[in-house]
C-alpha positions in Angstrom: 114.0 92.1 77.4 113.8 95.7 78.4 111.6 96.5 81.4 108.4 98.6 81.1 108.3 102.3 80.4 107.7 104.3 83.5 107.2 107.9 84.6 107.5 109.7 87.9 105.0 112.3 89.0 106.6 114.3 91.8 105.6 117.1 94.1 108.9 119.0 94.5 107.6 120.8 97.6 107.5 117.5 99.4 111.0 116.3 98.3 113.9 117.9 100.1 116.5 116.9 97.5 115.3 116.2 94.0 118.7 115.1 92.7 119.0 112.4 95.3 115.5 111.2 94.4 116.3 111.1 90.7 119.5 109.2 91.3 117.9 106.7 93.7 115.0 105.9 91.3 117.2 105.9 88.2 119.8 103.6 89.6 117.2 101.1 91.0 115.4 101.0 87.6 118.7 100.6 85.7 119.7 97.6 87.9 116.4 96.0 87.0 116.8 96.6 83.3 114.1 99.3 83.1 114.7 102.4 80.9 115.2 105.8 82.4 111.8 107.2 83.5 110.2 110.4 82.3 109.8 113.0 85.1 106.8 115.3 85.6 106.6 117.9 88.4 103.3 119.0 89.9 102.4 122.7 90.0 100.3 124.9 92.3 97.4 124.5 89.8 97.7 120.8 89.1 98.5 118.4 91.9 99.2 115.5 89.6 96.1 114.7 87.5 97.4 116.4 84.3 100.9 115.0 84.7 99.7 111.4 85.2 97.3 111.8 82.2 100.3 113.0 80.1 102.3 110.0 81.3 99.6 107.6 80.1 99.4 109.4 76.7 103.2 109.0 76.4 102.8 105.2 76.8 104.0 104.8 80.4 103.2 101.4 81.9 104.0 102.3 85.5 103.5 105.7 87.0 105.5 106.4 90.2 103.8 109.0 92.5 106.0 110.9 94.9 104.2 113.4 97.1 101.6 113.7 99.8 98.1 112.5 99.9 96.8 115.2 97.5 99.3 114.2 94.8 98.4 110.5 95.2 94.6 111.1 94.9 95.1 113.3 91.9 97.1 110.5 90.1 94.6 107.8 91.2 91.8 109.8 89.6 93.8 110.0 86.4 94.8 106.3 86.3 91.6 104.7 87.5 90.0 102.8 84.6 93.3 102.3 82.7 95.8 99.4 82.7 98.7 101.7 83.8 100.0 100.7 87.2 100.4 103.1 90.1 103.5 102.8 92.3 103.9 104.9 95.5 107.2 106.7 96.4 106.7 107.9 100.0 107.2 111.6 100.5 105.8 114.3 102.7 104.4 113.9 106.2 101.1 112.2 105.4 100.7 109.5 102.8 98.0 107.0 103.7 98.5 104.8 100.7 102.2 104.4 101.5 101.3 103.5 105.1 98.9 100.8 103.9 101.6 99.4 101.7 104.0 99.2 104.6 106.3 101.8 103.1 108.2 104.3 105.3 110.4 107.0 103.9 112.6 104.4 102.1 112.4 105.2 98.4 114.6 102.3 97.3 112.2 99.8 98.9 109.2 101.5 97.2 110.9 101.2 93.8 111.7 97.5 94.5 108.1 96.8 95.1 107.3 98.0 91.6 110.3 96.2 90.1 109.3 92.8 91.7 106.1 92.9 89.7 103.4 92.6 92.4 100.3 93.9 90.8 96.8 94.1 92.3 93.6 95.4 90.8 91.9 97.2 93.6 88.7 99.2 94.0 88.6 103.0 94.2 86.0 105.1 96.0 84.5 108.1 94.2 83.3 111.4 95.7 82.1 113.9 93.1 84.8 113.9 90.4 87.6 112.6 92.6 88.8 109.1 93.4 90.4 107.7 96.6 91.9 104.4 97.6 92.2 104.5 101.4 89.5 106.4 103.2 87.0 109.2 102.9 85.7 111.0 106.0 83.3 113.6 107.3 83.6 115.1 110.7 86.3 114.7 113.3 88.9 113.0 111.1 88.8 116.0 108.7 88.8 118.4 111.7 92.0 116.7 113.0 93.7 117.3 109.6 92.4 120.9 109.6 93.8 121.6 113.0 97.3 120.3 112.3 99.9 122.8 111.1 102.4 122.2 108.3 105.2 123.1 110.7 104.1 120.5 113.2 103.9 117.8 110.5 107.4 118.8 109.2 109.0 118.3 112.6 106.8 115.5 114.1 105.6 113.5 111.1 102.3 111.7 111.5 102.5 112.2 115.3 101.6 115.8 114.7 98.0 114.7 114.0 97.6 113.8 117.7 97.8 117.5 118.5 95.2 118.3 115.8 93.0 115.6 117.3 93.2 116.9 120.9 91.9 120.3 119.8 88.6 118.8 118.8 88.0 115.9 121.3 85.4 118.0 123.2 83.5 119.3 120.1 79.8 118.6 119.9 78.5 115.6 118.0 77.4 115.8 114.4 73.8 114.9 113.8 73.7 112.9 110.6 71.5 110.8 108.4 73.3 107.9 106.7 71.9 105.6 104.0 73.7 102.4 102.7 72.9 101.1 99.2 69.7 103.1 99.1 68.4 101.4 102.4 66.4 103.1 105.1 68.0 106.2 106.6 69.9 105.7 109.9 70.0 108.8 112.2 73.0 109.2 114.5 74.7 111.8 116.6 78.2 110.9 115.5 81.7 112.5 115.7 82.8 111.2 112.4 82.0 108.8 109.6 84.8 107.0 107.9 84.3 105.1 104.6 87.3 102.9 103.9 88.7 100.8 101.1 91.6 99.6 103.1 92.1 99.6 106.9 95.2 101.4 108.1 95.5 104.9 109.6 98.7 106.9 109.9 101.3 105.0 112.1 100.1 101.7 110.7 97.1 101.5 113.1 94.4 99.3 111.6 90.9 100.8 112.1 88.9 98.6 109.7 90.1 95.0 110.2 87.8 93.4 107.6 88.5 95.9 104.8 89.3 94.2 101.5 90.4 96.6 98.7 89.2 94.3 95.9 85.8 93.1 97.0 83.7 95.8 95.4 82.5 97.1 98.7 83.4 99.9 101.0 83.7 99.6 104.8 81.8 102.2 106.9 82.7 103.1 110.4 80.4 105.4 112.5 82.3 106.7 115.5 80.1 108.2 118.3 82.2 108.9 121.5 80.6 111.6 123.7 83.4 112.4 126.2 87.1 111.8 126.9 86.5 108.4 128.5 84.7 107.3 125.4 87.5 108.5 123.2 90.0 106.6 125.4 88.0 103.4 125.3 87.7 103.7 121.5 91.4 104.4 121.0 92.3 101.5 123.2 90.1 99.1 121.2 91.6 100.3 117.9 95.2 100.1 119.1 94.6 96.6 120.5 93.1 95.5 117.3 89.8 94.3 118.9 87.2 93.1 116.3 84.5 94.9 118.2 85.3 98.5 119.3 83.2 100.5 121.7 81.2 103.3 120.3 82.0 102.3 116.7 79.4 100.8 114.3 80.7 99.1 111.2 78.9 98.3 107.9 79.7 97.4 104.3 78.1 98.9 101.2 78.6 99.9 97.6 77.0 103.3 97.9 77.1 105.5 101.0 75.1 108.7 101.5 75.8 111.0 104.5 73.8 114.1 105.2 74.2 116.7 108.0 72.2 119.8 108.9 75.3 122.0 108.7 78.5 122.1 106.7 81.1 119.6 108.0 84.8 119.3 107.2 85.5 116.5 104.7 88.6 114.6 103.5 89.8 112.1 100.9 92.8 110.0 101.7 94.1 112.5 104.2 93.6 115.5 101.9 91.0 118.1 102.9 88.3 118.9 100.4 85.7 121.7 100.7 83.3 121.4 103.7 79.8 120.3 102.9 76.4 119.2 104.3 76.5 115.9 102.5 78.9 113.3 101.1 77.9 110.7 98.4 80.4 107.9 98.0 80.4 105.1 95.4 82.9 102.4 94.5 84.5 101.5 91.1 85.2 97.8 91.2 88.9 96.9 90.6 89.5 100.1 88.7 93.1 100.7 89.6 96.2 98.6 89.0 98.5 99.1 92.1 102.1 98.0 92.6 102.1 96.0 95.8 104.6 93.8 97.7 104.7 90.1 96.7 102.6 88.0 97.1 100.1 90.2 95.5 96.9 88.4 96.5 96.7 89.1 100.2 94.0 91.6 101.3 96.7 93.3 103.5 98.5 95.4 100.9 101.7 95.5 103.1 102.2 91.7 102.9 105.2 91.1 102.6 107.0 94.4 102.2 110.1 93.0 104.1 111.1 90.9 101.1 111.3 94.1 98.9 113.2 95.9 101.7 115.8 93.1 101.8 116.1 93.0 98.0 116.5 96.8 97.8 119.4 96.8 100.3 121.2 93.6 99.3 119.8 91.5 102.1 120.2 94.2 104.7 116.8 94.2 106.4 116.7 97.9 107.5 
């Protein structure tokens, strides 16, 4: 029986050698008995939404997304609410969904994840007319992205974001009012609010240890460090994986409303969106079919990617 029809939506700017990518994906799918995929390239005016929509119209059952965070969120927005599975091919210097799947820059392993057939219906967060699968943020996290140059990301990878963070460690707090599920307003002087569907940041660091991408709820972290010592204490708690982290409040909700007195930088899954004084975030329950490593029932989406890595390389666990 022939494998499912597939398509690849690729951002060519993020891929240094398109011919190598085409050959790697085509060979891996051929070995699994899948037909040759259709290929769609993003453009300056369309980061992937139109291409993913076209792939669905052309009866693709799996859409591979190869690009940075902006390409992924555009394709997630197109595929949410359909039965078409999304598979991630890591590319670029920042791909939060790939990090949460345990994928590095190894395209062969990413293809193997899809071929093995691990499928998980997960929630998606919604901000205005866009969807996200990892995290939305308002404040410092978006400032960090804003302060990181493309040149630094090209040469240093995700470590470049450290430089972007240092530039804003001493910035003044952000007075906010936050409401969860229509409850009473909570007033805070925060540095950032992060609303997560899954828990990992760049580099595999887990910020939200209790995040479950299929529970119909979003995890909310309010970070309020005031000085460098506070930042150090918070960072140490995150790196050590402590359940309770200093200067970080955590909640869970289906609807999150954040308001500030002045425009603040905002981001979705590591992709900057227009600054704003507010951010309204809701959840769509299990709206996206995602290709994940087997077994496909663990809340940790990266469990167990090593099996796919071994299969992709003939038992060589690279």
